[in-house]
C-alpha positions in Angstrom: 9.1 60.3 -49.5 8.6 63.4 -48.6 8.7 63.1 -44.8 11.4 60.5 -45.1 13.3 63.4 -46.9 12.1 66.2 -44.0 13.5 63.5 -41.3 16.9 63.3 -43.3 17.3 67.1 -43.4 16.8 67.4 -39.1 19.5 65.0 -38.6 22.8 66.7 -37.2 24.8 64.5 -39.4 26.2 64.1 -42.9 23.8 61.7 -45.4 24.6 61.7 -48.9 24.5 59.3 -51.6 26.7 59.3 -54.5 27.3 56.9 -57.8 29.8 54.3 -57.1 31.4 55.1 -60.7 31.3 58.7 -61.2 31.6 59.8 -57.6 28.3 62.2 -58.7 26.4 63.0 -55.7 23.1 61.7 -56.3 21.6 63.3 -53.0 23.0 65.0 -49.9 21.1 66.3 -46.7 20.5 69.7 -45.3 23.3 69.5 -42.7 25.8 68.6 -46.1 24.7 71.4 -47.9 25.0 73.9 -45.0 28.2 72.7 -43.8 30.1 71.9 -47.3 28.4 74.1 -49.6 27.7 71.5 -52.3 24.7 70.0 -53.9 23.3 67.4 -56.3 25.1 66.6 -59.2 28.4 67.8 -58.1 31.1 65.7 -57.7 31.7 64.3 -54.2 35.5 64.4 -53.3 35.3 68.1 -54.9 32.4 68.9 -52.5 33.5 67.4 -49.2 37.3 67.4 -49.1 39.9 70.4 -49.3 41.4 70.8 -52.4 40.7 67.3 -53.9 40.5 67.1 -57.4 40.6 63.4 -57.8 38.9 60.4 -56.0 40.3 60.7 -52.2 43.1 58.1 -51.4 40.9 56.7 -48.8 37.5 56.2 -50.4 35.9 52.8 -49.8 34.1 52.3 -53.5 36.4 49.8 -54.3 35.3 47.5 -50.9 31.7 48.5 -51.4 32.0 46.7 -55.1 32.8 43.5 -53.2 29.7 44.0 -51.0 27.7 44.3 -53.9 26.9 40.6 -53.4 25.6 41.5 -50.3 23.9 44.9 -50.1 23.3 44.0 -46.3 26.8 44.7 -45.4 28.4 48.4 -44.1 31.8 49.3 -43.8 32.6 51.6 -40.6 35.8 53.7 -40.3 36.7 57.3 -38.5 38.1 60.3 -40.7 39.2 63.4 -39.9 37.9 66.0 -42.7 40.2 67.8 -44.2 37.9 70.5 -44.8 36.3 71.3 -42.0 38.9 69.4 -39.5 36.1 67.9 -37.8 36.3 64.0 -37.0 33.2 61.6 -38.4 32.5 58.3 -38.1 31.3 57.2 -41.2 28.9 54.2 -42.1 29.0 53.4 -46.1 26.9 50.8 -47.5 26.0 50.2 -51.1 22.4 50.7 -52.2 20.3 50.7 -55.6 19.5 53.9 -56.9 17.1 54.7 -59.7 17.4 52.7 -62.7 19.7 50.5 -61.5 22.3 52.6 -60.6 24.5 51.3 -57.8 25.5 53.9 -55.2 27.0 54.9 -52.1 25.1 55.9 -49.0 27.2 57.5 -46.3 26.0 58.2 -42.8 29.0 60.6 -41.1 28.4 61.5 -37.5 30.5 64.4 -35.7 32.3 62.6 -32.9 34.7 65.3 -32.2 33.6 66.0 -28.8 34.9 61.8 -28.5 37.8 62.4 -30.0 38.7 65.4 -27.5 37.8 63.2 -24.8 39.8 60.5 -25.6 42.7 63.0 -26.2 42.4 64.5 -23.1 42.1 60.9 -21.3 45.7 60.0 -23.1 46.7 63.4 -21.8 45.8 62.7 -18.1 47.8 59.4 -18.5 50.8 60.9 -19.5 50.8 63.2 -16.8 50.1 60.6 -14.0 53.4 59.1 -15.8 55.7 62.2 -15.5 54.3 63.4 -11.8 55.4 59.6 -10.1 58.8 60.3 -11.0 61.4 61.3 -8.2 61.2 65.4 -8.3 60.0 67.8 -5.3 56.5 68.1 -4.9 55.8 71.8 -5.7 57.6 71.0 -9.1 55.1 68.1 -9.2 52.2 70.3 -8.3 53.1 72.8 -10.8 53.0 70.4 -13.9 49.3 69.7 -12.6 48.3 73.1 -12.8 50.3 73.6 -15.9 49.6 70.5 -18.3 45.6 71.0 -17.0 45.4 74.5 -18.6 45.9 72.7 -21.8 43.8 69.6 -21.1 40.7 71.2 -20.5 41.4 74.4 -22.4 41.6 76.2 -19.0 42.3 79.6 -18.3 43.2 79.0 -14.4 44.2 76.0 -12.5 44.7 76.6 -8.5 45.6 74.4 -5.5 45.2 75.6 -1.6 45.8 73.3 1.0 44.5 73.8 4.4 46.2 75.3 7.1 44.6 74.0 9.9 44.9 70.0 9.4 40.9 69.5 10.7 38.3 72.1 8.8 35.7 71.0 11.2 36.9 73.2 13.3 36.5 76.4 11.4 33.1 78.2 12.7 32.9 81.2 10.9 31.5 80.8 7.4 32.6 83.8 5.0 35.7 84.0 3.3 37.8 87.3 2.1 40.8 87.1 0.0 44.0 87.9 2.7 46.8 89.7 0.8 47.9 91.8 3.8 50.5 91.7 5.9 47.9 91.6 9.0 46.8 89.0 10.6 45.7 89.9 14.1 41.9 89.8 13.6 41.9 86.9 11.2 42.2 83.3 11.2 44.1 81.6 8.1 42.3 78.6 6.9 43.1 77.8 3.2 47.0 79.0 1.6 47.6 78.8 -2.2 49.8 76.3 -2.4 50.3 76.4 -6.1 48.8 78.0 -9.3 49.3 78.0 -13.3 47.2 80.8 -15.5 46.9 81.1 -19.5 48.9 83.8 -21.0 50.0 87.1 -18.8 46.8 88.0 -17.7 48.3 88.5 -14.1 44.7 87.8 -12.1 44.9 88.8 -8.7 44.5 85.5 -7.3 44.2 85.2 -3.2 47.4 83.8 -1.7 45.5 82.8 1.9 41.4 82.7 2.2 40.6 83.3 5.4 37.9 83.7 7.8 37.2 86.9 10.0 36.5 87.2 13.8 33.2 88.8 12.7 31.0 88.0 9.8 31.6 90.6 6.9 28.6 90.4 5.0 29.6 92.9 1.9 33.0 90.7 1.6 30.7 87.7 0.3 27.1 87.3 -0.3 24.5 86.8 1.7 24.7 83.4 3.1 21.9 83.4 6.2 18.6 82.7 5.3 16.4 82.5 8.5 17.9 79.6 10.3 19.6 78.3 7.1 23.8 78.2 7.0 25.7 77.2 3.7 28.1 74.2 4.5 31.8 75.1 4.3 32.4 73.5 0.8 29.1 75.4 -0.3 30.8 78.9 1.0 33.9 78.5 -0.5 32.1 77.9 -3.8 30.0 81.1 -3.4 33.2 83.2 -3.0 35.2 81.5 -5.6 32.2 82.4 -7.8 32.4 85.8 -6.7 35.7 86.1 -7.7 35.9 85.0 -11.1 33.2 87.1 -12.1 35.4 89.9 -11.2 37.2 88.4 -14.4 34.5 87.1 -16.5 35.4 83.8 -16.1 33.5 80.7 -14.6 34.3 78.8 -11.5 34.8 75.1 -11.4 33.0 73.0 -8.2 35.5 72.9 -5.5 37.2 69.6 -6.0 38.6 68.4 -2.7 41.8 67.0 -1.9 41.9 63.9 0.0 44.8 62.4 2.4 45.1 58.5 3.0 42.7 58.7 6.0 39.9 59.9 3.8 40.5 63.6 5.1 40.0 66.7 3.3 43.7 68.1 2.9 42.4 71.3 0.7 40.6 72.0 -3.0 41.4 72.3 -6.4 39.8 75.2 -8.5 39.6 75.7 -12.2 38.5 78.9 -14.2 38.0 79.4 -17.6 36.0 81.5 -20.2 33.2 79.5 -20.9 31.3 76.7 -18.6 32.9 74.0 -17.3 30.8 70.5 -18.9 29.7 67.7 -16.4 31.7 65.3 -18.9 34.9 67.5 -18.2 34.3 67.5 -14.5 34.4 63.7 -14.5 38.1 64.3 -16.1 38.6 67.0 -14.0 38.1 64.6 -10.7 40.5 61.8 -12.2 43.1 64.6 -12.2 42.1 65.6 -8.6 42.5 62.1 -7.6 46.1 62.2 -8.9 46.7 65.1 -6.7 45.8 63.8 -4.0 47.9 60.6 -4.3 51.1 62.9 -5.1 50.6 64.7 -2.1 50.2 61.8 -0.2 53.2 59.7 -1.7 55.4 63.2 -0.9 54.0 63.2 3.0 54.8 59.2 2.9 58.5 60.4 1.6 58.5 62.7 4.4 57.4 60.3 7.2 60.1 57.4 5.8 62.8 60.2 6.0 61.9 60.9 9.8 61.6 57.3 10.0 65.0 57.1 9.0 66.6 59.3 11.4 64.6 57.3 14.4 66.2 54.3 13.2 69.8 55.8 13.0 69.3 56.9 16.4 67.8 53.3 17.6 70.9 51.5 15.5 73.4 53.7 16.8 72.2 53.4 20.6 71.5 49.5 20.4 73.8 47.4 22.8 75.1 45.3 20.1 77.6 45.9 17.0 76.1 46.8 13.8 78.2 47.6 10.7 78.0 48.5 7.1 80.5 47.3 4.7 80.7 47.7 0.8 81.0 45.2 -2.1 84.7 45.0 -1.4 84.2 44.3 2.5 85.7 47.3 3.5 83.7 48.9 6.3 81.9 51.8 5.6 80.3 52.5 8.9 79.7 50.7 12.4 77.7 51.9 15.4 78.9 53.5 18.6 78.6 49.9 20.2 81.3 48.1 18.1 83.6 51.1 17.8 83.9 50.9 21.9 84.1 47.4 21.4 86.8 47.3 19.2 88.7 49.8 21.2 88.5 52.5 18.2 86.7 55.5 17.1 83.9 55.2 14.5 85.7 57.5 11.9 88.7 55.1 12.4 86.9 51.9 11.3 85.6 53.7 7.6 88.2 51.7 5.0 89.6 49.4 7.1 88.7 45.1 6.3 88.6 42.3 8.6 92.4 41.8 9.1 92.4 45.4 10.5 89.9 44.9 13.1 90.2 41.2 14.3 92.9 38.4 15.3 94.1 36.6 11.9 92.4 33.3 13.0 89.0 35.2 13.2 89.5 37.3 10.7 90.3 34.5 8.1 86.5 32.7 9.2 84.9 36.0 8.6 86.3 37.2 5.0 85.4 33.6 4.2 82.0 34.0 5.2 81.5 37.4 3.4 83.0 35.9 0.5 80.1 33.0 0.5 77.6 35.6 1.2 78.9 37.8 -2.2 78.6 34.8 -3.9 75.4 33.1 -2.8 73.8 36.7 -1.8 72.0 34.9 0.8 71.7 35.5 4.9 74.8 33.9 6.9 75.0 33.6 10.4 77.9 32.1 12.6 79.2 31.9 16.1 82.6 33.0 17.2 84.8 31.6 19.8 88.1 33.3 21.0 90.3 34.1 24.0 90.3 37.5 25.0 92.3 39.1 28.0 92.4 35.1 29.4 88.7 34.6 29.1 86.5 32.8 26.5 84.2 35.1 24.4 81.2 34.1 21.9 80.1 36.5 19.7 77.2 35.9 17.3 77.6 37.6 13.7 74.5 37.8 11.3 75.5 39.2 7.5 73.2 40.2 5.0 73.8 41.1 1.4 72.4 44.5 0.0 71.1 45.4 -3.6 71.6 48.8 -5.3 68.3 49.9 -7.3 69.3 47.7 -10.5 69.7 44.5 -8.3 73.5 44.3 -8.2 75.3 43.4 -5.2 76.5 46.5 -3.5 77.6 45.7 0.0 76.9 43.9 3.8 75.1 44.8 6.4 75.4 43.1 9.6 75.3 43.1 13.1 77.8 41.3 15.9 76.4 40.3 19.5 78.3 39.0 22.4 76.6 35.8 23.3 79.3 34.9 26.3 76.8 35.3 29.4 74.0 33.4 26.9 76.9 30.6 26.4 77.9 30.6 30.2 74.5 30.2 30.7 73.5 27.5 28.4 76.9 25.4 30.0 75.4 25.8 33.7 72.2 24.5 32.5 73.1 21.3 30.9 74.9 20.5 34.0 71.9 20.9 35.8 69.7 18.8 32.7 72.5 16.3 33.4 72.3 16.1 37.4 68.4 15.8 36.6 68.7 13.3 33.6 70.6 11.2 36.3 68.0 11.5 39.2 65.1 11.2 36.5 66.5 7.9 35.6 67.4 6.9 39.1 63.3 7.6 40.0 62.4 5.9 37.1 64.0 2.4 38.2 62.4 3.2 41.2 59.1 3.7 40.1 59.3 0.7 37.6 60.1 -1.6 40.7 57.2 0.0 42.8 54.9 -0.9 39.4 55.9 -4.8 39.7 55.8 -4.4 43.0 52.6 -3.6 42.8 51.1 -5.6 40.0 52.9 -8.8 41.9 50.8 -7.6 45.1 47.7 -6.8 42.8 48.0 -10.5 41.2 48.2 -11.9 44.7 45.2 -9.5 45.7 42.9 -11.1 43.0 43.9 -14.2 43.4 42.7 -14.0 47.4 39.8 -12.6 46.1 39.1 -15.4 43.6 39.6 -17.6 46.1 37.5 -16.1 48.8 34.6 -15.4 46.6 34.8 -19.3 45.1 34.3 -20.4 49.2 32.0 -18.0 49.7 29.9 -18.7 46.8 30.0 -22.5 47.7 29.2 -21.9 51.8 26.1 -19.8 50.1 25.1 -22.9 47.8 25.1 -25.1 50.9 23.1 -22.5 52.7 20.8 -22.3 49.9 20.0 -26.3 50.4 20.2 -25.8 54.3 17.4 -23.5 54.3 15.4 -25.5 51.5 15.4 -28.8 53.5 14.5 -26.5 56.9 11.7 -25.0 54.8 10.3 -28.5 53.8 10.8 -30.1 57.2 9.0 -26.9 59.3 5.0 -26.2 58.8 4.9 -23.1 61.2 3.9 -20.2 58.8 6.2 -17.6 61.2 9.2 -20.1 60.9 8.8 -20.2 57.3 8.3 -16.6 57.2 11.8 -16.2 58.5 13.2 -19.2 56.3 11.9 -17.2 53.4 13.6 -14.1 54.8 17.0 -15.6 55.3 17.0 -16.9 51.6 16.5 -13.6 50.1 19.5 -12.3 52.3 21.5 -15.2 51.0 20.9 -14.2 47.5 21.4 -10.8 47.9 24.9 -11.6 49.2 25.2 -13.9 46.5 24.5 -11.0 44.2 26.9 -9.1 45.9 29.8 -11.3 45.5 29.5 -11.9 41.9 29.2 -7.6 41.3 32.4 -7.8 43.4 33.9 -10.2 40.7 32.6 -7.5 37.8 33.9 -4.6 39.7 37.1 -6.0 40.5 37.9 -6.2 36.5 36.9 -2.8 35.4 40.4 -0.9 34.9 42.4 -4.3 35.2 43.3 -4.3 31.6 44.5 -0.8 29.6 42.0 0.6 27.4 42.3 -0.4 23.9 41.0 1.1 20.5 37.6 -0.9 19.6 35.2 -1.2 16.2 31.8 -0.2 18.0 30.1 -2.6 15.4 32.0 -5.5 15.9 31.4 -5.2 20.1 27.6 -4.6 19.3 27.6 -7.9 17.3 28.8 -9.8 19.4 26.8 -9.0 22.2 23.5 -9.4 20.0 24.8 -12.8 18.9 25.1 -14.0 22.5 21.0 -12.8 23.5 17.8 -14.4 22.7 16.5 -11.5 20.7 14.3 -12.9 17.6 11.8 -10.7 18.3 13.1 -7.2 18.5 14.4 -5.8 15.0 18.0 -4.2 15.9 19.5 -1.7 13.8 23.5 -1.1 13.7 24.8 1.8 11.8 28.6 1.9 13.2 30.6 0.7 10.3 33.2 3.3 10.7 33.4 4.2 14.5 36.2 3.5 16.7 36.4 4.5 20.5 39.5 4.2 23.0 37.9 2.5 26.0 37.6 -0.4 29.1 37.9 -3.7 27.3 34.8 -4.3 29.4 32.8 -2.0 26.3 31.1 -5.3 25.6 29.4 -5.5 29.1 28.2 -2.0 28.9 26.5 -2.6 25.5 25.0 -6.0 26.8 23.8 -4.8 30.1 21.8 -2.0 27.6 20.1 -4.7 25.2 19.5 -7.1 28.4 17.5 -4.1 30.2 15.4 -3.5 26.8 14.4 -7.1 27.0 14.1 -7.5 30.6 12.2 -4.1 31.3 10.9 -2.7 27.9 8.0 -4.9 28.1 7.1 -4.4 24.7 10.1 -3.8 22.7 10.1 -4.4 19.0 12.8 -2.0 17.8 16.5 -1.3 18.7 18.2 1.1 17.1 22.4 1.9 17.6 24.3 4.7 16.0 26.0 7.7 16.3 26.0 11.7 16.2 28.9 14.6 15.8 28.2 17.1 18.3 30.5 19.8 19.0 34.0 18.2 18.1 32.3 15.3 20.4 31.1 12.0 19.4 27.7 10.4 20.9 26.7 7.5 20.6 23.1 6.5 20.5 21.1 3.5 21.8 17.3 3.8 21.7 14.3 1.5 22.2 10.6 1.5 21.6 9.6 0.0 25.2 8.2 1.6 28.0 10.7 4.2 28.8 12.2 5.6 32.4 10.3 8.0 34.4 11.7 11.5 34.3 12.2 11.0 38.2 14.2 7.8 37.9 16.3 9.2 34.9 19.3 9.8 37.1 18.9 7.6 39.8 19.3 4.5 37.8 22.9 4.8 37.4 23.3 4.2 41.4 24.4 1.6 42.9 21.4 -0.9 44.2 18.4 1.0 42.4 16.7 -1.0 40.3 14.7 -4.2 40.2 17.2 -6.9 39.4 20.6 -6.8 41.2 20.9 -2.8 40.9 24.6 -3.2 39.6 24.3 -3.0 35.8 24.0 0.4 35.1 26.2 1.9 37.8 29.1 -0.7 36.3 28.1 0.9 32.8 28.6 4.4 34.1 32.2 3.0 35.9 33.5 1.1 32.9 32.9 4.6 30.7 34.2 7.0 33.3 37.8 5.2 33.3 38.4 6.9 29.3 36.4 10.1 30.3 33.1 8.6 28.5 29.8 9.3 30.4 26.4 8.5 29.8 23.0 9.9 30.2 19.2 8.9 29.6 17.2 11.2 27.6 14.0 9.2 26.3 10.4 10.1 26.8 8.8 7.8 29.0 5.9 5.7 27.4 7.6 6.2 23.9 11.0 4.2 24.7 14.2 4.7 26.2 17.3 6.3 25.0 21.0 6.4 26.3 23.6 9.0 24.7 27.3 8.0 25.2 29.5 11.1 25.1 32.9 10.4 23.7 35.7 13.2 23.9 37.4 13.9 20.6 40.7 12.4 21.9 38.7 9.4 22.5 37.1 8.5 18.7 38.1 8.0 15.2 35.7 8.0 12.4 37.3 5.8 9.4 35.9 5.1 5.8 34.9 1.7 4.9 38.2 1.3 2.7 40.0 1.7 5.6 
């Protein structure tokens, strides 16, 4: 028990126990005895509050009685003591004291510092609201320095701004106050822009912080130690510490003021008769940030005013009419171009209406337009056509509504642009277009007739080719028969050899004639969109491939290709069966690469040697006719498709058909 009491007495907080009915103090720790001067046996409200002769109106005893059933409940509240003015956070709970007495245990912690900080935050918020109002910059800065004295209990608050925009150009690093009129050997760096001081002390605050041409050791602290040199900010802080010590004050850190480009434009310093705490420094940084924003805003306003002058000059020199009207559609001003076009001075436009400046017909139209703008509050455009000096003129007018600060309609801003030259050019262009259209129609008709004649000629050529090819094949068939009879009738080996070679030549002629039929069909019919899965399934159904497992993964693929696409897959599958030797598996699928579609054909046969991968697409290459893969390449090329062989020799063939983005579609199964 002795150790517990020692612990309670060492705490910097009020801890006491009082009877719940009689308010008698049953225990009070050393903090309570020292601060309030009371002790055991006294009445709590007489000891702890000022001039209190009855239970305190804020007493929580009645609430604690309600907690009696659950002694773990705690009632927490904040209160400013009437005896010492200190804010406390009070935690009250009910306990069982000796002999079964119900008592209140209160632990009250001093929160005055927190309350003061909260008050400073509220005051900073109010100050921010004040300085955003539209007032001169000097008034805003004065309000900031004045309020900072009261908020942070300061003696002096100062704002220095750089006279040179770039402090990094400063090479000397000592500071002296410049209160003289002579600047022949000094470069002024920081200028005192605003300050506030408590009372009537009349501190001699330096108007300028300057850099001498030569380092003046006696005017500042020693800042050189061997090769080490303090930074600009450090030297400025050292100087301010020296200056403040003359008046028995403490200097804050230098708080940089930052512009919109995050460059330092000056400093704020604060001085007081006591140390500035780290917590206060945090709040002061908030104030400094607000000050930076105020300065940035002021600079922005100055820039906007300058831009306003530039825009005024721009409007005045535009090669089109610009005008401003009030909410009664009377002219307030216009630029020089419009005044000259109207043949009057700019001053004489003021107060005029449309009927004072334009012909009645035009004025009637523009007046109705202004009424519509006033009613709808929307921008309107109109093209006016009229006769002036026996010539037709076209004027395009664009008019926009203006609002005041309250959002109420205040007038009309408009432009009037002479588009006569544009209209005349458009009319001339329309004439040329009409002539061109007639020429195009005539040329189109001519091309249509040429195309029809071409199709007729092509049909006749195809018919001739077909008849000729049929006759040649009949003759070759007869030739085969004669050669066979000749071989049976002749026994001379040399003649037999010649007849065999003649038969081989006849076969080559036969194959080439057959090739002309296939090649003739390429490109005759227009390309169409085709379901690749359906094309491949049709090919497989016509081939004897029962011993080969064929996998197709093309259900959602369409390609734009020649109708002979079926011949492409027929050739690939037929080559696998004919040349693959031990083919057991064929797979046909696709991939999307770099926005292109790649159709993949793979088998597990013998594959193609590396030296032949490009040659297999040449006409006449191969063990059979030599036309198959050549025709495949030609059929695909018609719609921009291409094919390459990328397999590994000994592991199987792999053909990749590249389809450009415009020639394929991927769709869902439902589609």
